[in-house]
FIMI-917912 format. One record per residue (C-alpha): x, y, z; residue in one letter. Coordinates in Angstrom, 3 decimals. Example, Ala and Ser with C-alpha at 12.3 -4.5 7.8 and 13.67 -1.06 7.14 Angstrom:
BEGIN
         xx         yy         zz   badren
     12.300     -4.500      7.800        A
     13.670     -1.060      7.140        S
END
This chain:
BEGIN
         xx         yy         zz   badren
    -17.226     -4.661    -28.624        M
    -14.441     -4.898    -26.037        S
    -13.901     -2.025    -23.638        A
    -10.134     -2.325    -24.093        I
     -8.148     -4.044    -26.805        N
     -4.364     -3.847    -27.119        L
     -2.848     -5.357    -30.252        N
      0.926     -5.880    -30.688        N
      1.719     -3.141    -28.173        V
      5.337     -2.490    -27.168        S
      6.751      0.166    -24.870        F
     10.186      1.291    -23.699        S
     10.942      4.183    -21.347        Y
     14.485      4.645    -22.617        D
     13.999      3.541    -26.231        G
     16.091      0.396    -25.681        N
     14.725     -1.822    -22.895        T
     11.199     -3.020    -23.675        K
      8.971     -3.142    -20.610        I
      6.166     -4.548    -22.773        L
      7.047     -6.418    -25.963        D
      4.415     -7.003    -28.662        N
      1.636     -7.832    -26.182        I
     -2.065     -8.601    -26.538        Q
     -4.604     -7.625    -23.880        F
     -8.404     -7.360    -23.699        T
    -10.920     -6.331    -21.032        A
    -14.693     -6.416    -21.387        E
    -17.659     -4.409    -20.175        Y
    -19.586     -6.279    -17.488        G
    -16.435     -7.895    -16.089        E
    -13.715     -7.395    -13.486        I
    -10.280     -8.141    -14.926        T
     -7.342     -8.803    -12.597        L
     -3.821     -7.913    -13.706        V
     -1.159     -9.669    -11.634        S
      2.592    -10.275    -11.773        G
      5.926     -9.459    -10.168        H
      6.737     -5.940     -8.956        S
      8.381     -3.730    -11.580        G
      7.429     -6.013    -14.498        E
      5.066     -3.639    -16.327        G
      1.626     -3.774    -14.695        K
      1.528     -0.037    -14.003        S
      2.989      0.665    -17.448        T
      0.074     -1.232    -18.978        L
     -2.325      0.889    -16.926        M
     -0.663      4.145    -18.019        Y
     -0.950      3.158    -21.681        I
     -4.662      2.387    -21.382        I
     -5.357      5.619    -19.470        S
     -3.384      7.800    -21.881        G
     -0.762      8.844    -19.314        V
      1.650      7.192    -21.745        I
      2.548      8.969    -24.029        P
      0.716     12.213    -23.031        N
      2.495     12.684    -19.699        V
      5.182     10.016    -19.534        T
      7.246      9.823    -22.689        E
      8.795      6.744    -24.277        G
      8.724      4.552    -27.362        A
      5.146      3.274    -27.806        L
      3.985      1.169    -30.741        S
      0.990     -0.993    -31.582        G
     -2.768     -0.427    -31.487        E
     -4.626      0.745    -28.347        V
     -8.411      0.632    -28.703        L
    -10.653      2.126    -26.005        I
    -14.346      1.457    -26.498        D
    -13.494      0.411    -30.052        G
    -11.669      3.667    -30.847        E
     -7.953      3.951    -31.576        N
     -6.644      6.545    -29.097        I
     -3.400      7.269    -30.906        K
     -2.973     11.060    -30.979        G
     -5.865     11.658    -28.573        K
     -5.297     14.141    -25.755        K
     -5.363     13.045    -22.137        L
     -8.492     15.099    -21.395        G
    -10.396     13.201    -24.073        Y
     -9.271      9.789    -22.781        I
    -10.056     10.765    -19.166        C
    -13.729     11.063    -20.063        R
    -13.684      7.367    -20.954        K
    -11.195      5.930    -18.459        V
    -11.075      6.550    -14.697        G
     -7.792      5.899    -12.922        L
     -7.057      5.196     -9.234        V
     -3.314      5.246     -8.510        L
     -1.368      3.345     -5.837        Q
     -0.310      6.410     -3.887        N
     -3.382      8.111     -2.442        A
     -1.474     11.178     -1.251        D
     -0.467     11.988     -4.838        E
     -4.138     12.261     -5.815        Q
     -5.680     14.119     -2.868        I
     -5.657     17.904     -3.321        V
     -8.438     19.158     -1.018        H
     -8.718     19.251      2.782        K
    -12.357     18.102      2.995        I
    -13.706     14.783      1.677        V
    -16.697     16.470     -0.002        E
    -14.462     18.917     -1.879        D
    -12.095     16.158     -2.967        E
    -14.889     14.095     -4.501        I
    -16.416     17.158     -6.147        A
    -13.087     18.162     -7.744        F
    -13.106     15.594    -10.564        G
    -16.797     16.108    -11.266        C
    -16.255     19.858    -11.545        E
    -13.437     19.303    -14.027        N
    -15.883     17.356    -16.177        L
    -18.389     20.242    -15.892        A
    -21.096     18.261    -14.101        F
    -24.136     20.316    -12.964        P
    -24.083     21.165     -9.248        Q
    -27.080     18.978     -8.437        E
    -25.404     16.022    -10.163        T
    -22.200     16.591     -8.197        I
    -24.076     16.627     -4.893        E
    -25.896     13.441     -5.853        K
    -22.650     11.673     -6.831        Q
    -20.965     12.716     -3.594        I
    -23.772     11.227     -1.514        N
    -23.818      8.016     -3.565        I
    -20.089      7.271     -3.380        V
    -19.768      8.290      0.286        C
    -22.550      5.860      1.104        N
    -20.976      3.119     -1.050        L
    -17.523      3.392      0.495        L
    -18.508      4.431      4.015        K
    -17.008      7.921      4.001        L
    -18.167     10.994      5.897        D
    -18.115     13.936      3.494        K
    -17.211     16.319      6.342        S
    -14.007     14.477      7.282        W
    -10.728     16.365      6.894        Q
     -8.437     14.503      4.503        T
     -5.162     15.110      6.430        P
     -6.572     13.168      9.407        T
     -7.564     10.087      7.389        L
     -5.783      6.764      7.687        S
     -4.064      5.205      4.674        G
     -7.029      2.899      4.074        G
     -9.546      5.733      4.349        Q
     -7.513      7.764      1.848        K
     -7.549      4.783     -0.500        Q
    -11.335      4.595     -0.259        R
    -11.537      8.346     -0.851        L
     -9.555      8.369     -4.104        I
    -11.610      5.405     -5.293        T
    -14.816      7.286     -4.461        A
    -13.537     10.393     -6.279        S
    -12.958      8.342     -9.428        T
    -16.282      6.494     -9.243        L
    -18.122      9.803     -8.858        A
    -16.925     10.918    -12.304        M
    -18.907      8.112    -13.915        G
    -16.461      6.731    -16.500        Q
    -17.499      3.274    -17.681        K
    -13.910      2.000    -17.661        I
    -12.234      2.042    -14.229        I
     -8.613      1.039    -13.534        I
     -7.423      0.611     -9.943        L
     -3.721      0.131     -9.152        D
     -3.368     -1.863     -5.911        E
     -6.585     -0.521     -4.362        P
     -6.441     -3.014     -1.459        L
     -2.890     -2.166     -0.399        A
     -3.843     -0.309      2.804        N
     -7.375     -1.626      3.322        L
     -8.442     -3.800      6.235        D
    -10.286     -7.035      5.472        K
    -13.750     -5.478      5.769        D
    -12.715     -2.491      3.653        G
    -11.317     -4.821      0.993        A
    -14.546     -6.836      0.893        D
    -16.566     -3.612      0.725        L
    -14.559     -2.256     -2.198        L
    -14.549     -5.489     -4.183        M
    -18.308     -5.938     -3.636        S
    -18.839     -2.381     -4.894        T
    -16.716     -3.052     -7.979        L
    -18.609     -6.304     -8.570        R
    -21.884     -4.371     -8.549        S
    -20.479     -1.839    -11.020        L
    -19.360     -4.616    -13.357        A
    -22.833     -6.147    -13.261        K
    -24.189     -2.714    -14.203        A
    -22.035     -2.734    -17.358        G
    -18.744     -1.191    -16.235        Y
    -15.333     -2.501    -17.260        C
    -13.223     -2.777    -14.099        V
     -9.494     -3.528    -14.155        I
     -7.741     -4.242    -10.854        V
     -3.954     -4.439    -10.502        I
     -3.352     -6.242     -7.226        E
     -0.989     -8.551     -5.308        H
     -3.467     -9.626     -2.598        R
     -4.950    -12.363     -4.769        L
     -6.811    -14.043     -1.926        D
     -8.934    -10.890     -1.596        M
     -9.681    -10.293     -5.280        V
     -9.913    -13.632     -7.086        L
    -13.385    -14.522     -5.712        P
    -14.718    -11.371     -7.398        Y
    -12.967    -11.370    -10.791        V
    -13.988    -12.784    -14.163        D
    -10.600    -13.104    -15.847        R
     -6.942    -12.952    -14.874        V
     -3.942    -11.695    -16.836        W
     -0.332    -12.189    -15.779        H
      2.287     -9.590    -16.755        V
      5.933    -10.588    -16.692        G
      9.039    -10.737    -18.839        G
      7.583     -8.139    -21.191        G
      4.634    -10.413    -22.016        K
      0.962    -10.756    -21.059        T
     -0.753    -14.124    -20.635        D
     -4.348    -14.894    -19.728        E
     -4.511    -17.401    -16.855        I
     -6.821    -20.370    -17.377        A
     -6.301    -22.265    -14.081        D
     -7.144    -19.551    -11.567        R
     -7.269    -21.942     -8.606        K
     -3.688    -23.129     -9.108        A
     -2.553    -19.533     -9.669        Y
     -4.184    -18.488     -6.388        L
     -2.717    -21.350     -4.363        L
      0.764    -20.628     -5.683        A
      0.664    -17.028     -4.449        Q
     -1.431    -16.974     -1.297        T
      0.074    -19.580      1.029        K
      0.692    -18.197      4.505        K
      4.361    -17.650      5.309        I
      6.042    -19.748      7.974        E
      7.578    -18.081     11.029        D
     11.340    -18.819     11.232        I
     11.743    -17.234     14.674        C
     11.909    -19.281     17.913        P
      9.134    -18.999     20.491        V
      9.455    -15.687     22.350        F
      9.378    -15.769     26.159        T
     10.569    -12.293     27.163        G
      8.498    -10.185     29.557        I
     10.549     -7.023     30.175        D
      9.005     -3.984     28.446        P
     10.891     -1.726     26.060        V
      8.022      0.776     25.614        I
      5.008      1.212     27.912        C
      1.878      3.056     26.788        L
     -0.302      4.251     29.670        N
     -3.845      5.495     28.911        E
     -2.610      7.126     25.709        V
     -5.127      9.384     23.951        A
     -4.889     11.348     20.727        F
     -7.179     13.901     19.084        T
     -6.608     15.554     15.687        A
     -8.756     18.320     14.187        K
    -11.421     17.684     16.879        K
    -11.539     14.020     15.853        R
    -10.864     11.592     18.708        E
     -8.668      8.817     17.310        I
     -7.376      7.186     20.520        L
     -9.240      7.292     23.827        K
     -7.258      5.308     26.383        S
     -4.691      2.820     25.120        V
     -2.594      0.846     27.580        T
     -0.177     -1.966     26.740        F
      3.522     -2.901     26.952        D
      5.816     -3.698     24.044        I
      8.126     -6.516     25.204        P
     11.869     -6.030     24.659        K
     13.119     -8.232     21.835        G
      9.602     -9.267     20.843        G
      7.522     -8.777     17.704        R
      4.209     -6.972     18.137        V
      1.563     -6.822     15.416        V
     -1.097     -4.089     15.636        L
     -4.488     -5.118     14.238        L
     -7.661     -3.166     13.588        G
     -9.820     -1.577     10.930        E
     -8.788      1.469      8.912        N
     -8.891      4.647     10.977        G
     -8.763      2.909     14.368        C
     -5.443      4.561     15.249        G
     -2.736      1.958     14.496        K
     -0.509      4.361     12.555        T
     -1.101      7.034     15.187        T
      0.041      4.615     17.893        L
      3.198      3.868     15.940        M
      3.948      7.551     15.450        R
      3.411      8.227     19.160        I
      5.663      5.287     20.083        S
      8.306      6.701     17.726        A
      7.963     10.183     19.272        R
      6.823     11.623     15.961        L
      3.504     12.653     17.543        N
      2.810     13.804     21.079        K
     -0.205     12.177     22.748        P
     -3.142     14.352     23.783        S
     -3.376     12.417     27.026        G
     -1.647      9.652     28.924        G
      2.059      8.887     28.914        S
      4.745      6.770     27.290        I
      7.749      5.282     29.044        E
     10.755      3.994     27.125        Q
     13.199      1.459     28.550        H
     15.460      1.272     25.490        I
     18.386      3.224     26.869        S
     18.756      5.667     29.824        P
     20.543      8.289     27.735        D
     17.600      8.522     25.297        L
     15.291      9.964     27.921        K
     13.573     13.211     26.927        D
     15.471     13.433     23.630        K
     12.410     13.501     21.433        R
     13.288     13.640     17.752        G
     17.057     13.609     18.290        S
     19.445     12.056     15.783        K
     20.469      9.474     18.366        K
     16.828      8.554     18.977        W
     16.153      7.838     15.296        F
     19.362      5.835     15.057        K
     18.001      3.691     17.869        T
     14.320      3.676     16.867        V
     13.852      3.074     13.140        G
     10.547      4.045     11.544        V
      9.280      2.806      8.164        V
      6.397      5.011      7.050        Y
      3.282      3.742      5.314        Q
      4.117      5.960      2.340        N
      7.759      5.498      1.249        P
      7.723      8.838     -0.604        D
      7.875     10.550      2.788        Y
     11.312      9.155      3.609        Q
     13.161      8.690      0.300        L
     15.232     11.808     -0.337        F
     18.696     10.836     -1.614        M
     19.629     10.953     -5.339        P
     20.350      7.217     -5.687        T
     19.257      3.981     -4.038        V
     22.801      3.279     -2.880        Q
     23.159      6.678     -1.210        K
     19.712      6.246      0.376        E
     20.781      3.033      2.072        I
     24.248      4.310      2.974        E
     22.927      7.559      4.486        F
     22.339      6.345      8.039        G
     23.905      2.905      7.779        A
     25.835      1.402     10.659        E
     28.796      1.108      8.269        S
     29.416      1.177      4.494        P
     30.008     -2.579      4.600        E
     26.685     -3.201      6.361        Y
     24.902     -1.018      3.788        A
     26.248     -3.283      1.033        Q
     25.105     -6.366      2.957        T
     21.599     -4.940      3.291        I
     21.467     -4.030     -0.412        M
     22.297     -7.622     -1.282        D
     19.771     -9.005      1.211        L
     16.956     -6.913     -0.282        F
     18.116     -7.628     -3.857        K
     18.625     -3.950     -4.660        L
     22.070     -4.071     -6.234        R
     20.692     -3.701     -9.775        H
     18.854     -0.543     -8.691        L
     21.847      1.057     -6.946        A
     22.209      3.987     -9.371        D
     18.476      4.625     -9.837        R
     16.731      7.588     -8.207        H
     14.440      6.165     -5.483        P
     11.453      8.200     -6.693        Q
     11.766      6.640    -10.178        S
     11.041      3.136     -8.852        L
      7.792      1.189     -8.713        S
      5.848      1.381     -5.444        E
      6.967     -2.124     -4.480        G
     10.616     -1.265     -5.138        Q
     10.287      1.985     -3.166        K
      8.952     -0.012     -0.242        R
     11.952     -2.359     -0.283        R
     14.371      0.574     -0.457        V
     12.663      2.426      2.414        S
     12.846     -0.646      4.662        I
     16.425     -1.422      3.650        A
     17.497      2.157      4.434        A
     16.037      1.948      7.954        V
     17.304     -1.538      8.847        V
     20.790     -0.546      7.595        A
     20.917      1.693     10.701        C
     20.557     -1.499     12.781        N
     17.991      0.071     15.160        P
     17.135     -1.524     18.488        K
     13.435     -0.869     17.861        V
     11.950     -1.178     14.366        L
      8.476      0.179     13.599        L
      6.958     -1.005     10.308        L
      3.761      0.500      8.915        D
      2.386     -1.789      6.164        E
      5.840     -3.080      5.153        P
      4.575     -5.555      2.554        T
      2.572     -3.138      0.370        V
      3.425     -3.416     -3.318        G
      5.177     -6.787     -2.978        Q
      4.413     -9.733     -5.220        D
      4.253    -13.102     -3.441        Y
      7.927    -13.971     -3.910        D
      8.912    -10.488     -2.749        G
      6.572    -10.801      0.229        L
      8.166    -14.089      1.319        C
     11.650    -12.627      0.936        D
     10.690     -9.498      2.877        M
      9.254    -11.393      5.856        V
     12.139    -13.847      6.025        N
     14.726    -11.040      5.824        I
     13.029     -9.095      8.633        L
     12.782    -12.189     10.819        N
     16.364    -13.224     10.101        D
     17.631     -9.759     11.034        L
     15.453     -9.899     14.157        H
     16.979    -13.240     15.166        N
     20.511    -11.928     14.701        K
     20.097     -8.504     16.302        S
     17.519     -9.211     19.001        G
     15.669     -6.040     18.008        N
     12.078     -5.224     18.905        T
      9.656     -5.077     15.956        M
      6.245     -3.408     15.878        I
      4.290     -4.024     12.666        T
      1.004     -2.753     11.274        V
     -0.331     -5.030      8.547        T
     -3.593     -6.016      6.883        H
     -1.965     -8.896      5.002        D
     -3.168    -12.258      6.300        V
     -0.341    -14.082      4.488        R
      2.387    -12.602      6.676        C
      0.741    -11.380      9.906        A
      1.323    -14.567     11.901        E
      4.915    -14.869     10.672        A
      5.746    -11.433     12.124        L
      3.947    -11.930     15.425        C
      4.815    -12.899     18.980        D
      2.181    -10.607     20.485        K
     -0.911     -9.151     18.823        A
     -2.863     -6.064     19.889        I
     -6.339     -5.370     18.464        L
     -7.352     -1.694     18.518        I
    -11.055     -0.838     18.335        K
    -13.037      2.263     19.263        D
     -9.888      4.003     20.517        G
     -8.921      1.348     23.073        I
     -7.226     -2.054     23.232        V
    -10.088     -4.446     22.502        A
     -8.007     -7.636     22.752        Q
     -4.436     -8.789     23.181        S
     -2.905    -12.190     22.603        G
     -0.555    -14.109     20.354        G
     -0.814    -15.761     16.946        K
     -4.239    -17.108     17.904        E
     -5.592    -13.545     17.952        L
     -4.234    -12.968     14.432        V
     -6.025    -16.122     13.251        K
     -9.247    -15.043     14.936        E
     -9.063    -11.512     13.516        Y
     -8.555    -12.629      9.934        F
    -10.969    -15.538     10.313        G
     -8.394    -18.019      9.072        K
END
């Protein structure tokens, strides 16, 4: 008996446009199933149907047969389906409700009325599996640590069918290997694991079958090797060799402590004016913190920062002029999308209305112009958040995981757009990324952060060494 079986399933959010059109889909116990495809083509919709979110929470026109563990779930309440299917969403912040890791993991177990001794046992098991400290405070966690936490919270509830929507998005290479190895062990123990993911190079070695979602259809992929090669080739760098040496930002023995947790100890390095710096390091090492300090969003606990962008920006922390000059793209796009439409989002701080239109065309967002940004897929939100910042034409552009949620074609477009804009404007780019496919293409200088200090610095060769490629 299959864990999941969808027969002739169709779905439309508005009753007219079919996101999924008369599809077939199966997933088995004892296997990891990968669901891949272009952003916004229906992968998450498929997940919501299987988990019962559609139609219990999200309404629309759903037809066809959805069998979970051999049972037709039509008319079943979400609480009933949740006891069979565990769900890990893309956006970790939308799932975390408690301030302590232990409490967050216990929350789901308590909702399922687990005995206290069972809850304590599950907490210890999943914290050990995913390398989490149950005493950590969730607001201080990095994006990758939060991703591991919501995965641990789901695993602790013990459902035999687990769906994970882009679980590797913010994970470093070791964290990705750890998670996929854990999921592989669960599959061998009889679980059905479904992974929706764009980082195919990280997941394909672990999966048993691959489905592609696109154009309203689902197709099982037979030639996995060809499918992998087509979507994992490293992106070429279109920028000329950088030779500048003058600094635009200087970090001097920068330290940062949050909630008694020492994140940065003593970080010293210069960001060259007009160059592209890539920050490397494992989850929780302080890369995002460094970016926030460089952007004057956080004040360091120790050390100092000097900016050589413009004399009249001195000591104007957080001013409108500063954020026109220094553009920041957050790891979570939900934190910066606030306008009622995509067009207004991009026009809000744009250099000019004409430039806003140019940027919309560059990022292929014209067809989404009238949509509310928060109604988009995670990959689309990411493109909008970057487009809105670059439309300001900042002199310094800080990008925290800019390629999350992008399919391979979207990833290539994103990197080439950023590099083309860099070539034309001469801006300075600082990027945090865990994606081996694009790291070299965005790099003139690489900085590896480890144990709160700069462990190594170099160029593209350091990127190659770090990713082992």
